C-alpha positions as CSV (number, residue, x, y, z in Angstrom):
1,M,-6.1,19.0,39.0
2,I,-3.1,17.2,37.5
3,L,0.1,19.6,37.2
4,I,3.2,18.8,35.2
5,P,6.1,21.2,34.3
6,K,5.7,22.9,30.9
7,K,9.1,21.9,29.8
8,G,11.1,20.0,32.4
9,C,11.4,19.6,36.1
10,S,13.2,23.1,36.8
11,E,10.0,24.7,35.9
12,I,8.4,24.1,39.2
13,K,10.3,25.5,42.1
14,Y,9.1,24.7,45.7
15,D,6.4,27.0,46.6
16,S,4.8,26.5,50.2
17,E,1.4,27.9,49.1
18,L,1.3,25.6,46.0
19,A,2.3,22.8,48.6
20,K,-0.6,23.5,50.7
21,K,-2.9,22.9,47.7
22,L,-1.5,19.6,46.7
23,D,-2.4,16.1,47.9
24,Y,0.2,14.1,46.1
25,V,3.5,14.9,44.4
26,I,4.8,12.1,42.1
27,I,8.6,12.3,41.6
28,V,9.4,10.5,38.4
29,N,13.0,9.3,38.9
30,D,15.5,8.8,36.0
31,V,18.1,6.3,37.2
32,D,20.9,8.6,35.8
33,S,19.7,11.7,38.1
34,S,21.2,12.6,41.2
35,N,18.6,15.0,42.7
36,V,15.7,12.6,43.6
37,G,16.6,13.0,47.4
38,D,16.6,16.7,47.3
39,L,13.2,16.7,45.5
40,F,11.6,14.3,47.9
41,S,13.1,16.4,50.9
42,I,11.7,19.7,49.7
43,W,8.1,18.6,48.6
44,N,7.7,16.0,51.5
45,Q,7.5,18.8,54.0
46,K,3.7,19.6,53.3
47,C,2.7,16.9,50.6
48,K,2.3,13.2,50.2
49,V,5.1,12.3,47.9
50,T,5.9,9.3,46.2
51,I,8.9,8.2,43.9
52,C,8.4,6.1,40.7
53,N,11.2,4.5,38.8
54,D,9.2,3.9,35.8
55,I,5.6,3.9,34.5
56,T,5.0,0.2,35.8
57,D,5.9,1.5,39.5
58,Y,3.3,4.2,39.0
59,Y,0.6,2.0,37.7
60,D,1.2,-0.4,40.7
61,F,1.1,2.7,43.0
62,I,-2.3,3.9,41.7
63,K,-3.9,0.6,41.7
64,K,-3.0,0.2,45.5
65,E,-3.5,3.7,46.6
66,K,-7.2,3.5,47.6
67,K,-7.4,7.3,48.2
68,F,-6.1,8.2,45.0
69,N,-9.2,9.7,43.1
70,P,-10.4,12.5,40.7
71,N,-11.0,15.1,43.6
72,L,-7.3,15.3,44.4
73,N,-4.6,17.7,43.3
74,I,-1.7,16.2,41.9
75,M,1.6,17.3,40.6
76,I,4.1,15.1,38.6
77,I,7.5,16.2,38.4
78,G,10.9,14.5,37.3
79,T,14.4,14.4,38.3
80,K,16.8,16.6,36.2
81,N,17.1,14.1,33.4
82,T,13.6,13.2,33.0
83,S,12.0,14.3,29.7
84,Y,8.7,16.2,29.3
85,E,7.3,13.3,27.2
86,T,7.9,10.9,30.1
87,L,5.9,13.2,32.4
88,L,3.3,13.5,29.7
89,E,2.8,9.7,30.0
90,Y,2.4,9.8,33.6
91,K,-0.3,12.5,33.2
92,N,-2.1,10.8,30.6
93,L,-2.2,7.6,32.5
94,T,-3.8,9.5,35.5
95,S,-6.2,11.4,33.3
96,F,-7.5,7.9,31.9
97,Y,-7.5,6.3,35.6
98,F,-9.7,9.4,36.9
99,F,-11.9,9.3,33.9
100,Y,-12.3,5.6,34.5
101,Q,-13.1,6.0,38.2
102,N,-15.7,8.6,37.4
103,E,-17.5,6.8,34.7
104,V,-17.3,3.1,36.0
105,K,-19.2,4.0,39.1
106,K,-22.2,5.4,36.8
107,I,-21.8,2.2,34.6
108,E,-22.0,-0.1,37.6
109,K,-25.3,1.5,38.7
110,E,-26.7,1.3,35.2
111,M,-25.8,-2.4,34.9
112,S,-27.3,-3.2,38.2
113,K,-30.7,-1.2,37.1
114,W,-30.9,-3.3,33.9
115,N,-29.8,-6.6,35.5
116,K,-32.8,-6.5,37.7
117,T,-35.1,-6.5,34.7
118,F,-33.5,-9.7,33.0
119,V,-35.4,-12.1,35.4
120,N,-39.2,-12.1,34.8
121,K,-41.1,-13.3,37.7
122,K,-43.7,-14.7,35.3
123,D,-41.1,-16.9,33.4
124,N,-40.9,-20.6,33.7
125,V,-38.7,-21.5,36.8
126,L,-36.2,-23.1,34.5
127,V,-35.7,-19.8,32.4
128,K,-35.5,-17.8,35.8
129,D,-32.6,-20.0,36.9
130,A,-30.7,-19.7,33.6
131,M,-31.4,-15.8,33.5
132,S,-30.2,-15.6,37.3
133,K,-26.8,-17.2,36.3
134,F,-26.6,-14.9,33.3
135,V,-27.0,-11.7,35.7
136,F,-24.4,-13.2,37.8
137,M,-21.9,-13.4,34.9
138,N,-23.2,-9.9,33.7
139,S,-22.0,-8.3,36.9
140,N,-18.7,-7.0,38.3
141,G,-16.6,-6.5,35.0
142,K,-14.0,-4.2,34.1
143,Y,-16.3,-2.3,31.8
144,L,-13.5,-1.2,29.6
145,R,-16.0,-1.5,26.5
146,A,-18.7,0.5,28.3
147,L,-16.1,3.0,29.0
148,L,-15.0,3.3,25.2
149,I,-18.7,3.9,24.5
150,A,-18.6,6.9,26.9
151,L,-15.4,8.2,25.5
152,G,-16.7,8.0,22.0
153,Y,-19.9,9.7,23.1
154,F,-17.8,12.5,24.8
155,I,-15.6,12.9,21.9
156,A,-18.6,13.7,19.7
157,T,-20.6,15.9,22.1
158,K,-17.9,17.2,24.3
159,K,-20.5,16.8,27.2
160,D,-21.2,14.3,29.8
161,D,-25.0,13.9,30.0
162,N,-25.1,10.2,30.9
163,S,-27.0,9.6,27.5
164,Y,-24.6,6.9,26.7
165,L,-25.3,4.7,29.8
166,P,-28.2,2.5,28.2
167,L,-26.1,1.8,25.3
168,A,-22.9,1.0,27.5
169,A,-25.1,-1.4,29.5
170,A,-26.5,-3.1,26.3
171,Y,-23.0,-3.6,25.0
172,E,-21.7,-5.2,28.1
173,T,-24.7,-7.4,28.1
174,F,-24.1,-8.3,24.5
175,Q,-20.4,-9.1,25.6
176,T,-21.7,-11.3,28.4
177,S,-23.8,-13.3,25.9
178,I,-21.1,-13.9,23.3
179,L,-18.5,-14.9,26.1
180,I,-21.1,-17.4,27.1
181,H,-21.2,-18.9,23.6
182,D,-17.3,-18.7,23.4
183,D,-17.1,-20.7,26.8
184,V,-19.4,-23.5,25.3
185,I,-17.2,-23.5,22.2
186,D,-14.1,-23.9,24.2
187,N,-15.4,-25.8,26.9
188,A,-14.1,-23.2,29.3
189,E,-14.4,-23.7,33.2
190,L,-13.8,-20.2,34.3
191,R,-14.5,-16.6,33.0
192,R,-13.7,-13.6,34.8
193,G,-12.7,-15.8,37.8
194,K,-16.2,-17.2,37.8
195,K,-17.4,-20.8,37.2
196,T,-18.8,-20.8,33.5
197,I,-22.7,-21.1,33.2
198,H,-22.4,-24.5,31.2
199,K,-20.0,-25.8,33.9
200,K,-22.4,-24.7,36.8
201,Y,-25.2,-26.8,35.1
202,E,-22.8,-29.8,34.8
203,E,-22.2,-29.6,38.4
204,K,-26.0,-29.3,39.2
205,F,-26.8,-32.3,37.0
206,D,-23.9,-34.5,38.7
207,K,-26.5,-34.5,41.6
208,Y,-29.1,-36.3,39.7
209,D,-29.6,-39.7,40.7
210,L,-29.3,-41.8,37.6
211,K,-27.6,-44.9,36.3
212,D,-28.0,-44.2,32.6
213,N,-24.9,-45.0,30.4
214,N,-25.7,-42.1,28.3
215,F,-26.0,-39.6,31.2
216,D,-22.5,-38.1,30.9
217,E,-22.9,-37.2,27.2
218,R,-26.5,-35.9,27.8
219,K,-25.3,-34.0,30.7
220,K,-22.6,-32.1,28.9
221,N,-25.0,-31.5,25.8
222,T,-27.7,-30.2,27.8
223,S,-25.6,-27.8,29.9
224,A,-24.0,-26.6,26.8
225,S,-27.3,-26.1,25.1
226,I,-28.8,-24.2,28.2
227,G,-25.5,-21.7,27.8
228,I,-26.3,-21.3,24.3
229,C,-29.9,-20.5,24.9
230,A,-29.1,-18.0,27.7
231,G,-26.7,-16.3,25.4
232,D,-29.1,-16.1,22.7
233,I,-31.7,-14.4,25.2
234,G,-28.9,-11.9,26.2
235,F,-28.1,-10.9,22.6
236,F,-32.0,-9.8,22.0
237,I,-32.1,-8.3,25.5
238,A,-29.3,-6.1,24.4
239,N,-30.9,-5.0,21.3
240,N,-34.2,-4.3,23.1
241,M,-32.0,-2.2,25.6
242,I,-30.9,-0.1,22.6
243,V,-34.1,0.4,21.1
244,E,-36.2,1.1,24.1
245,S,-33.7,3.7,25.4
246,Y,-33.1,5.6,22.0
247,M,-36.8,5.3,20.4
248,S,-36.7,9.1,20.0
249,N,-33.2,9.6,19.2
250,P,-32.6,10.5,15.4
251,N,-29.3,8.5,15.6
252,L,-30.9,5.2,16.7
253,P,-31.0,3.7,13.0
254,R,-27.3,4.3,12.6
255,V,-26.4,3.0,16.1
256,L,-28.4,-0.3,15.7
257,K,-27.0,-0.8,12.2
258,Y,-23.4,-0.4,13.5
259,Y,-24.0,-2.4,16.6
260,N,-25.3,-5.3,14.4
261,D,-22.4,-5.1,12.1
262,I,-20.0,-5.4,15.3
263,V,-22.1,-8.7,16.3
264,I,-21.7,-10.0,12.7
265,N,-18.0,-9.3,12.5
266,T,-17.5,-10.8,16.0
267,G,-19.3,-13.9,14.8
268,K,-17.4,-14.2,11.6
269,G,-14.0,-13.9,13.8
270,E,-15.4,-16.6,16.0
271,L,-16.2,-18.9,13.2
272,I,-12.6,-18.5,11.7
273,D,-11.3,-19.0,15.1
274,V,-13.3,-22.3,15.5
275,V,-12.5,-23.9,12.0
276,L,-8.8,-22.8,11.8
277,P,-7.5,-25.0,14.8
278,F,-9.6,-28.0,13.5
279,N,-8.0,-27.7,10.1
280,E,-4.5,-27.2,11.5
281,Q,-4.7,-30.2,13.6
282,Y,-6.5,-32.6,11.2
283,Y,-5.9,-31.4,7.9
284,S,-2.2,-32.1,6.7
285,K,-2.6,-29.5,3.7
286,N,-3.6,-26.6,5.9
287,K,-1.1,-23.8,6.8
288,C,-1.5,-21.5,9.8
289,L,-0.6,-18.3,8.1
290,E,-0.1,-14.9,10.1
291,K,-2.6,-13.2,7.9
292,D,-5.3,-15.6,9.2
293,I,-4.5,-14.8,12.5
294,M,-4.5,-11.2,12.0
295,E,-7.9,-11.5,10.5
296,I,-9.3,-13.2,13.7
297,Y,-7.7,-10.5,15.7
298,D,-9.3,-7.9,13.7
299,L,-12.8,-9.3,13.4
300,K,-13.2,-11.1,16.9
301,T,-11.2,-8.6,19.1
302,S,-10.5,-5.3,17.4
303,W,-14.0,-4.6,16.3
304,Y,-15.8,-5.8,19.5
305,T,-13.3,-4.7,22.0
306,I,-11.8,-1.5,20.8
307,V,-13.1,-0.1,17.5
308,G,-16.8,-0.9,17.6
309,P,-17.7,0.4,21.1
310,C,-15.7,3.7,20.7
311,S,-17.4,4.1,17.4
312,L,-20.8,3.4,18.6
313,G,-20.5,6.2,21.3
314,M,-19.4,8.6,18.5
315,I,-22.4,7.6,16.4
316,L,-24.8,8.0,19.3
317,G,-23.1,11.6,19.9
318,G,-24.0,12.5,16.3
319,N,-20.5,12.1,14.5
320,S,-20.6,11.6,10.7
321,D,-19.4,8.5,9.0
322,R,-16.3,10.2,7.9
323,V,-15.4,11.2,11.5
324,V,-16.1,7.7,12.7
325,E,-14.1,6.0,9.8
326,S,-11.0,8.1,10.8
327,M,-11.4,6.6,14.5
328,V,-11.6,3.2,13.3
329,K,-8.3,3.5,11.3
330,T,-6.8,5.2,14.6
331,L,-7.9,2.4,16.8
332,S,-7.6,-0.7,14.8
333,P,-3.9,-1.2,15.4
334,L,-4.6,-0.9,19.4
335,G,-7.4,-3.8,19.1
336,T,-4.7,-6.0,17.4
337,A,-2.2,-5.2,20.0
338,F,-4.9,-5.8,22.7
339,Q,-5.3,-9.6,21.4
340,I,-1.6,-10.1,21.2
341,K,-1.2,-9.0,24.8
342,D,-4.1,-11.3,25.8
343,D,-2.5,-14.4,24.0
344,I,0.8,-13.6,26.0
345,L,-1.0,-13.2,29.1
346,G,-2.9,-16.3,28.2
347,I,0.3,-18.4,28.5
348,Y,2.4,-16.4,30.9
349,G,-0.1,-14.5,33.1
350,S,-1.1,-15.7,36.6
351,I,-4.5,-17.5,36.7
352,K,-5.6,-15.1,39.6
353,N,-5.2,-12.0,37.2
354,I,-6.5,-13.5,33.9
355,G,-9.5,-15.4,35.3
356,K,-8.8,-18.6,33.4
357,S,-6.3,-21.4,33.2
358,N,-2.9,-20.9,31.5
359,T,-3.5,-24.3,29.5
360,S,-6.7,-23.3,28.0
361,D,-5.4,-21.9,24.6
362,I,-3.0,-24.9,24.4
363,S,-5.7,-27.4,25.0
364,E,-8.1,-25.7,22.4
365,F,-5.2,-25.7,19.8
366,K,-5.8,-22.0,19.7
367,Q,-4.2,-20.2,16.7
368,T,-2.4,-17.4,18.0
369,L,0.6,-15.3,16.7
370,L,2.8,-17.3,19.1
371,Y,1.9,-20.5,17.4
372,S,1.9,-19.3,14.0
373,Y,5.5,-18.1,14.3
374,V,6.7,-21.4,15.6
375,V,5.2,-23.5,12.9
376,N,6.1,-21.2,10.0
377,N,9.5,-19.9,11.1
378,T,11.3,-22.3,13.2
379,D,12.3,-26.1,13.7
380,Y,10.3,-26.4,16.8
381,K,6.8,-27.3,15.1
382,E,7.0,-31.1,15.9
383,E,8.2,-30.4,19.5
384,L,5.3,-28.0,20.0
385,R,2.7,-30.2,18.5
386,K,3.6,-32.8,21.4
387,Y,1.8,-30.6,23.8
388,Y,-0.5,-28.3,21.6
389,G,-4.0,-29.8,21.6
390,K,-3.3,-32.0,24.4
391,E,-6.3,-32.0,26.8
392,E,-5.0,-32.9,30.2
393,L,-1.9,-30.6,30.3
394,T,0.4,-30.7,33.4
395,D,2.5,-27.9,34.8
396,Q,5.5,-29.5,33.3
397,D,3.8,-29.6,30.0
398,L,3.0,-25.7,30.2
399,S,6.7,-25.1,31.3
400,K,7.7,-26.9,28.0
401,V,5.4,-24.9,25.8
402,R,6.6,-21.7,27.4
403,E,10.2,-22.8,26.8
404,I,9.6,-23.5,23.2
405,F,7.9,-20.1,22.8
406,E,11.1,-18.6,24.1
407,K,13.9,-20.3,22.5
408,S,12.1,-20.2,19.2
409,G,11.9,-16.4,19.5
410,A,8.2,-16.5,19.2
411,R,7.5,-14.7,22.5
412,D,10.0,-11.9,21.4
413,Y,8.5,-11.7,17.9
414,A,5.1,-11.3,19.4
415,I,6.1,-8.7,22.1
416,K,8.0,-6.7,19.3
417,K,4.9,-6.7,17.1
418,M,2.5,-5.8,19.8
419,D,5.0,-2.8,21.0
420,E,4.9,-1.6,17.3
421,L,1.3,-1.6,17.2
422,F,0.9,0.2,20.6
423,K,3.3,2.8,19.4
424,T,1.5,3.3,16.1
425,S,-1.8,3.8,17.7
426,K,-0.3,6.5,20.2
427,A,0.9,8.3,16.9
428,L,-2.5,8.0,15.3
429,V,-4.3,9.4,18.2
430,L,-2.0,12.5,18.3
431,K,-2.6,13.0,14.4
432,N,-6.5,12.6,14.7
433,R,-7.9,16.0,14.3
434,N,-11.2,14.7,15.4
435,I,-10.3,14.1,18.8
436,P,-10.4,17.0,21.4
437,T,-7.1,17.6,23.3
438,Y,-8.6,16.4,26.7
439,Y,-9.9,13.2,25.2
440,K,-6.5,12.5,23.4
441,E,-5.0,12.5,26.9
442,I,-7.4,10.0,28.1
443,L,-7.1,7.9,25.1
444,L,-3.2,7.9,25.4
445,G,-3.6,6.9,28.8
446,F,-5.8,4.2,28.0
447,I,-3.3,2.6,25.6
448,T,-0.6,2.8,28.4
449,Y,-3.0,1.2,30.7
450,L,-3.5,-1.7,28.0
451,E,0.3,-1.9,27.7
452,L,0.7,-2.4,31.5
453,R,-2.4,-4.4,32.4
454,E,-2.0,-7.9,33.5
455,N,-5.6,-9.4,33.0
């Protein structure tokens, strides 16, 4: 149970009987209010009380508070100057967090069940070794895409019967497969804080006792090829998971067609993402335009991270094409905002949180909104190009790139555009009549979560 006042903080007076039923009271403190101490003293008599000065404080609290779970009774109140809209934001984030806690346990169990089937005892030992590494990469994720499949299914059916779980597990398996390919393309060393598959093979092959001048090149090519093969197998495992699980479901043809469209769109975005940096770096007539960056964001991120999984869940649940299309329009700005946030975290986030190096986007000459803004709107292009594309970047080099993004206004521009897209997506969720009220709360909380995320 999550309680908030209907209009403002004065709606809920202290009630000892209510206090006995509550596990937590969250006090949202407006800096201009003077009654936070009084509220704390009153409710702290029988409840566990915490004071949050802003939504970031609250987000940090719920992440650290291990006993904070969906079985608790929680009341969120504000000091006298706190608006009702602010309290709603806290409630929505709580609703999303509890929804996530509930569903992720089921998703983890489903992933574990399927992962056990991916290594066939009858296979060649080399295949078993590669698929064991695949399973390791396919475990312990955040499962946000699987969660969106669940949410889409619930929006369509208004019930939780776990029918979405095989589709969610298949989608996460597809994600792992395409990330393995992405890691080969980018020559990345880390993914989700783990050593990438092709890098694991490079380390394994380093133990071979050979004196061949071509060994280093063959080692890298062979390791990359194994990664590509493992990813290829994963793609079709995901397809089989969907077909096997929904053979008798009348929505299977639509689900499979839409799923394949997502894979195709992601591949198109990846292709543009590969060619664009090469052209920008080596073809003098190339122009890195913002519209090209936005197309990558839409195809490669928005579709496969946000729009696709939620729509897939809705299709599985039987929603019509018209209703699904309304959700595509609602969530597309959110997918773009997600990627802009990712680009900013890629440069400014901590390695521990993002699970990869801060220098990877720079070394790969990654075409981002930050880069596009500098080269098209400022006089810092040549200074930035001294570091952009450089393979061995030092901490000092990274600091210089960060400084250029800041003094050129690129970081502020990206943040402003991202914030506008987050705001737009919230407004579109509220306007969408096809989303039941409770699931609107969860979606709005999800958007707030994406705004606050650090990884």
